[in-house]
C-alpha positions in Angstrom: -0.7 95.3 -185.7 -1.1 98.2 -183.0 2.8 99.7 -182.8 3.3 102.0 -179.2 6.3 103.7 -178.7 7.4 103.7 -175.0 10.3 105.0 -173.0 12.6 103.7 -169.9 11.9 101.7 -167.1 8.4 103.0 -166.6 8.0 102.3 -170.8 9.6 98.4 -169.6 7.1 98.1 -167.4 4.1 99.2 -169.4 4.9 97.1 -172.2 2.6 94.3 -173.2 2.7 92.2 -176.5 5.6 91.5 -178.7 7.9 93.9 -176.8 11.3 95.4 -178.2 13.7 96.3 -175.4 16.2 99.0 -177.1 19.5 99.9 -175.7 21.1 101.3 -178.7 24.1 102.4 -176.3 25.4 100.4 -176.0 23.9 96.8 -174.6 22.1 95.8 -176.7 24.5 96.6 -179.9 27.0 94.9 -177.7 25.5 91.4 -177.4 24.5 91.4 -180.7 28.2 91.6 -181.4 28.8 89.1 -179.2 26.8 86.9 -181.0 28.2 87.5 -184.5 31.4 86.5 -183.3 30.3 83.6 -181.6 29.0 83.4 -178.5 27.0 80.7 -177.5 23.9 82.5 -175.2 24.1 85.6 -173.0 22.5 85.3 -169.3 20.7 89.4 -168.9 21.2 90.3 -165.2 19.6 92.9 -163.3 21.4 93.7 -160.4 25.6 92.9 -160.1 24.7 90.7 -157.4 23.1 88.5 -158.9 25.8 88.7 -162.0 28.8 87.6 -159.1 26.4 84.9 -158.0 26.7 83.3 -160.9 29.9 83.6 -162.3 30.5 82.3 -158.8 28.8 79.2 -160.3 30.0 78.6 -163.7 33.6 79.5 -163.8 34.3 79.4 -167.4 31.2 82.2 -168.0 32.4 85.9 -169.2 30.7 88.3 -167.3 30.5 91.6 -168.9 29.3 94.8 -167.0 29.2 97.9 -166.1 27.4 101.0 -164.5 27.1 104.8 -164.8 29.1 103.6 -168.3 32.4 101.9 -166.4 33.3 98.4 -166.0 32.4 96.8 -162.9 35.4 95.7 -160.3 36.0 92.3 -161.2 34.1 91.8 -164.4 36.1 90.8 -167.3 34.5 93.7 -169.6 33.0 96.9 -170.0 30.0 97.4 -171.9 31.9 97.4 -175.0 31.5 96.5 -178.6 35.4 97.9 -179.7 36.6 96.5 -176.4 35.7 93.5 -176.7 36.7 93.1 -179.8 39.5 90.7 -179.8 38.5 88.5 -177.2 37.3 84.8 -177.7 33.3 84.0 -177.2 33.3 81.9 -179.4 30.9 78.9 -177.5 31.7 81.0 -174.8 27.9 81.5 -172.3 28.3 85.9 -171.1 27.0 87.4 -168.4 25.6 91.0 -168.8 24.4 93.3 -166.7 24.1 97.2 -167.1 22.1 100.5 -166.3 19.2 100.5 -168.8 19.2 97.4 -171.4 19.2 94.7 -168.5 16.9 96.6 -167.1 14.3 96.9 -169.3 14.1 92.7 -169.9 14.0 92.5 -165.9 10.9 94.9 -165.5 8.7 93.9 -169.2 7.1 91.7 -167.2 4.0 92.3 -169.3 5.0 90.9 -172.4 3.9 88.0 -174.1 7.8 87.7 -176.0 10.4 90.4 -175.5 13.3 90.3 -178.2 17.0 92.9 -178.1 16.5 96.2 -179.6 19.3 98.5 -181.4 20.3 100.0 -184.6 22.6 97.1 -185.8 19.7 94.9 -186.2 16.9 97.3 -186.8 16.4 95.5 -190.3 15.8 92.4 -188.9 14.0 92.8 -185.7 11.0 94.5 -188.3 11.3 91.5 -190.4 10.6 89.1 -187.6 8.2 91.4 -186.4 6.5 91.2 -189.6 6.5 87.6 -189.9 5.2 87.0 -186.4 2.3 89.9 -186.9 1.4 90.5 -183.7 -1.6 92.3 -182.0 0.3 94.7 -180.2 4.2 95.9 -180.1 5.5 97.5 -177.4 8.9 99.7 -178.3 10.7 100.6 -175.7 13.5 103.3 -175.4 15.6 102.4 -173.0 17.2 105.6 -172.7 20.3 107.2 -169.7 20.4 104.8 -167.0 16.5 104.2 -167.6 16.0 107.3 -166.1 16.3 110.0 -169.6 15.5 110.2 -172.7 18.1 108.6 -174.9 17.7 110.2 -178.3 19.2 107.0 -179.7 17.0 104.8 -178.4 14.2 107.1 -179.6 15.6 107.4 -182.7 15.7 103.1 -183.0 12.3 102.5 -182.2 11.0 105.0 -184.5 12.7 103.7 -187.3 11.8 100.1 -186.7 8.5 101.7 -186.4 8.9 103.5 -189.8 9.9 99.8 -191.8 6.6 98.4 -190.2 4.5 101.1 -191.5 6.5 101.2 -194.9 7.1 105.0 -194.1 10.0 107.2 -195.5 12.8 107.6 -192.9 16.3 109.8 -193.5 18.3 107.5 -191.4 21.1 110.3 -192.5 19.6 113.0 -191.4 18.9 111.2 -188.7 22.2 110.0 -187.8 23.1 113.9 -188.2 21.2 115.4 -185.9 22.5 112.4 -183.4 25.9 113.0 -183.9 24.6 116.3 -182.6 23.5 115.7 -179.0 25.2 116.4 -176.1 24.9 113.1 -174.6 27.2 111.8 -177.8 30.1 113.8 -176.9 31.3 111.5 -173.9 32.1 108.9 -177.2 34.6 112.2 -178.8 36.1 112.9 -175.1 39.5 112.3 -174.8 39.1 112.1 -171.4 36.5 109.3 -172.1 38.2 106.9 -174.7 38.8 104.2 -171.7 34.8 104.3 -170.7 33.6 105.4 -173.8 35.8 104.7 -176.9 34.5 107.4 -180.0 34.6 103.4 -182.0 31.5 102.5 -180.0 29.3 105.1 -181.5 30.1 104.2 -184.9 30.0 100.7 -184.4 26.1 101.2 -182.8 25.2 103.6 -185.9 25.8 100.7 -188.4 22.1 100.2 -189.0 21.6 97.0 -190.8 24.6 95.6 -190.5 23.5 92.4 -188.7 20.6 89.9 -190.5 19.7 88.2 -187.0 17.3 88.9 -184.3 18.2 88.1 -180.3 15.5 86.9 -178.6 14.5 86.7 -174.5 13.5 84.4 -172.0 13.5 83.9 -167.9 15.7 81.9 -167.3 15.7 82.2 -163.2 15.4 85.4 -160.9 16.3 88.6 -161.9 18.0 86.6 -164.9 17.4 86.1 -168.5 18.5 84.2 -171.2 18.8 85.9 -174.4 19.8 83.6 -177.9 19.9 83.6 -181.4 17.1 84.0 -183.3 
């Protein structure tokens, strides 16, 4: 098994084989929580306009999305695990568009299979990959808007790789360093709690919380269907 860590949009474009698109803060952590809350399916969308058109044709779908971290105008929710915690998602179909995570999915055209990546189900991801035993694995750390390294996504990629290779990994030490990262401080800024609530940080780093994987399959142009495995 050849395991390659790639980064950002360019990395997604280069991904081959079984590909894990990683977005810890917050897209794919959120999607995992939504399925745990009973969601039926999620439609990962690249463009905002595509998401709005899909909602127009399916008024009962829940519309979730952000740009620059902020909820998009007219959307039901932003990209927050905490702010969606009281929503009713049982049996619901969800439309989801973000600055990084869903953009990675759209750009991973060379992948033979795509699954989402986050810390909250990283152990399940590694187990899934072991069972599949592919020749090529691409771990794509999407980072900030798919343009700048995100320490949390790179950490997640390294963690999954360590699990696959059965190598030691000091998660507590890694998380202690992550907490000091400049990009993480937004979750603890009192003036940004409406956009980046501190609870999101702790929900997204709760590694190994869930034992399932989210698989991604093409649906329509600019749209992929995410389902529970």
